[in-house]
N, C-alpha and C positions, 0 to 999 in steps of 0.2 A: 504494500500500500504506500502511496506517495504521501509523505508527510511534509509539513511546511513550517518554517520558522517565522514567527510573527514578532513585531515590535509595536507596542501601543503608543499612540500619541493622542493629544487632546483635539477633538474635532469640533464641529459646530453644534447646532442643536440636534443633529441627527444621530448622535452617539459618538462612539470612538472609531477613529480611522485606523485601520491596521494595514501595514505594508507586509505583503506575504512573499516569502522566498522559499523555494524548495530546499529541503535539508541537504540534498546532494550537491546543489550549487554552493551553499554556504560552506559545506565541508571542503569542497574542492578549492574555493577561494582561500579558506583559512590555511590550507596546507601550502599555499603559494606565498606565504609571508616572506621568505627570502627573496623571491622575485620582486615583490612589492618594494622591499627595502632597496634592492639593487636599482630599481627604477627611480627611487627617491634619492639616489646618490650615496647610499650606505654600502661600503665595501666590507664584505664579511670574509673571515678566515676561520677555518676549523680549529677548535681547541678542545680536544677530547670529543665528547658527544655534542658539544655546543658549537655554534657559530658566533664569533665575536667581532665587533667593529666599533667605530666611534659613534657616540650617541648623536642622532640627528637634531637634537634640541639644544643641548648645552655644549660649551666649548670643551671638547673631550680630547685632550692631548694624549691621555692614557686610556685606550679603548676600554670602556666599561659597559657597553651595550651588548647583551647576549640574546641569542635565539636558541630556544631549547624545546624539548618535548620529543615524543616518539617520531613525529613527522615534521619537527621544527615549526610547530604551529603557534608557539608562544614566545614572547620576548619581554625583556625588562631592562631597566637601567637603575642600578642601585643609588647613585647620587641623586637622580631625579625622583626616585620613588615610584616609577611607572612599572606596571606589570599587566600584561594582557595579550590579546590576540591581534590579528591584523586589523580588525574593525575598531577595536579600542585604540590601536595605534593611529589610525586615520583621524580619529577624533582628537587624540592627544596632540597631533601635529597641526590641528586647526583646519584640516581639510574637510571636515564634516562636523555636524553638531548633534547627530543622533544616528541610530543604527541603520535605518534605511538609506540615509545619505552616505554613510560609511560604505555600505555594500555597493552603491553606485560609484563612489570614488575608487574603491579597490578594483572593481570590474573595469572601469575606464582606464586606469593606470596600467592594468595588465593586458589591455586590448581585448577584453571579453565584454561583449555588449549583451546585456540582459534582454531577453524577449520582453515585449510589453506586458504579456500576461504574468511574467515573473516579477517585474519591477513595479507593477501597478498597485493601486490601493483599492480597498474594498471597505464598505461601511457595514458595521455589525447592526442588524435589526433583530426584532423579535422573531420574525419568520425565518425559516431555514434559508441559507444562501443558495442561489441558483448556480448550476454549473456554468462557468464562464464560457462564452463562445470562443472558438479557436481564433487566436489572434494572427494577423498576417506577419510575415517575416519582417524584422526591423529594416528600416530603410538604409541604404548605403551611407557610410560615414561622410558627412559634409562638414568641412571646417567653417567656423564662423569667420566673418570678414576680419575681425580683430586678430584671430589666430593666424590667418593668412598674412596679415600685415606684419605681425611679429617675425614670421619666417622671412618675408621679403626684405624687411629692413635689416635683419641680421646678415643676410647674404650681401645686401648692398654695401653695408658698412665694411665688410671684409674686402670686397672687390675694390672699393674706393681706397681703403688703407693700403692694399697691395699695390695698386697702380700708382699711388702717390709716393711709394717708397717709404711708408710710415715705419718707424723703428719698432712699433709694436709687433709687426710681422716677424722681425728678427728675434725679438724676445720670445715670442711664441715658439718659433722654430728651435731656438736654443733650449727652451724648457723641455721640449719633446725629443731633443737630440736629433733633429732633422735639419734639412736645408730648405731654403725658400722655394726651390723648384718642386720639391715634393708637395709642399703646401699648395702651390699653384696647380699642380696636377690633380690633387685631391679636391680642389674647390669646384671643379667642373660639375655641372648637372644640378638638378633640383635638390638632391641630397648631397650636400657638400659642406663647406665651412662657412662660418659667419662670425660676427662680433656683436657683443651686446654690452651695454653699460648699466649694470644693476645699480639701484639706489644704494648709497653708502659705500660704494666701491671706488677706490682711487684709480683703478685701471680697468680696461675692458676685459671681459671674459670671452674665451673662445667658445663658439657654438658649433654643435653638430646638427645640421639641418637634415632630418629624416624625412621620408615621404610622409607628409601630414604630421610631423612631429618636430620639436625643437628642444635640444638638450644643451644646457649651459655647463661649461667646465670651469671650475674655480682656478684662477691663475696661481693661487697660493696653496701648494699641496699639503701644508700642515694645518690648514684651517678647514672648518666644516661649514656648510656641506661641501663635499667635493664636486657633486653634480646636482643640477636642478632641472627637472623636466618642466619647461614653461608651456609647451603644447604637448601633453602626454598622450598623443593619439597615433603613434607611429604604426603604419600599416605594412611595413616591410623593413628589413635590415638596412643599415646605413650604406649608401652607395649602391643600392640594389639595381639602379638603372644602368650600371656598368655591365651587368650580366646580359649579354646580347644572344641572339640565336646562334651565332658562331662561336660563342665562348665555350671552350672545352672544359676548363678547370676553374672552380671557384674556391678561393681560400676564405674560410669563415673564421673570424677571430672573436675573442671574448673582449670586446671593447674597441673603441675607435683608435686609441693610441697604438695598439698592436697592429691594427689595420694599416695605419700610416707607416709603421716600421716596415711592413712587408712591401708596401709601395716603394719606399726608399731603397729596399733591397733589390728592386728591379723585377719583381714577379709579374708585373703587368707590361713589361717592356716589349714583349713580342706580340702583344695583342690577342693572345689565345687564352689568357687567364684574367680573372677579375678578383679583387680583394674587397670583401664586404665585412661589416661588423654587426654582431648582435650586441644589444645594449647590456653588457655584462653577460650573465648566464641566462638572461630572460629571452630565450628564443620561443616564439609562439608556434603552436602546432599549425595554425592557419598560414604560416609562412612556408611550410614545407613544399607545397605544390609549386612555388616560385622557382625551385631548383630542379624541376623535372628534367631528366635526361642529362644532367651535368655530373661531372666527376667532382666530388666535394672533399676538400681537405679541411678538417675541423682543427683549428689551431687555438685551443683554449689553454688556460694556465695549466702548469704541470702539477699543481697541488691537488690534494684530494678532492676539494670542492670543484675545481676546474675540470678534472678528469671525469668526475661523476656527471657533471653537466654535459660534457662532451658525449658521453655514452647515451645520455637521455636524448640529446639532439640527434645523434645517429639513429636512434630508434624512430624518431619522428620522420626522418628523411627516408627510411626504408620504404620501398615501393615507389619512390619519386626519383631519387638520384640514380644515375647509372652505376656509380661506384662511390663508396664512402670510406674515407681514411681518417684516422685520428692521429694527429701529430704527437709523438712521444719524446720530443727533444732532439733525437738524432735520426729518427726514422719514423715512418708512419705505419700504422697497422689498421687492418680492416676491423 
């Protein structure tokens, strides 16, 4: 029997309004807490049975934020006093104010769009509720004009700074251990590089413009947050438009910096390969068909978390890619 999770809220004169969510959906989203944290810019490393990282709220020079539980479904920060699941975290971060809003926030950040029948509301009456009519499929993702403008301006600022010879480009290249030509090469296309000027920041942040998404990178590596999703609706990996019908091999990295490093190493030089990036380990199952017929080399971190994520991505790509290899440092293995 299909059960539902409910959250009560004060309604009008008609009684209490209840947002209903299938338990299976709630459980699935709850277990993707590490992916939600990665999308919010929190880098996690395994420490025993836990994943630890810097707290996304306070200035945490000594990582004190931990993700724990049988499926890593809970997290907490001792200095802040927080302890809860991904939905409580959403509210703690100020991205939502109640449980239904938290479910919407988590599903949006993870690229999972709730069916209207799941995310809708119903009013409790004295009479038994009627079985809801089958809802149509959710409409395709459409960015707001404001989000499109954010992405456009970020790309424009980077292009202007590059062509003007602005020294910020040299500082970005140096911080990544790259040269200007690599940044120029990687800036091409709708998903490329951009610049943004956050409030209270003394220097611009580098931006990674995804298809329908925008991720800011903090220029100060020892401060938090390291990354911020300004438009959290990425519908494909970074630089996915470089994968053409004639592309034979695709190198998939765990993060944009690694992708840039592969470009700098010349892996795209002969035109037969493309380098694309997953936002950390947050590769979505809906992205797998984009790699149909390609030879995929998964270049994730060599730590336990990275290799576990690589194996998970390889499983998603089965039946789509023509060949799947996982980079192990000196060689690749199927």
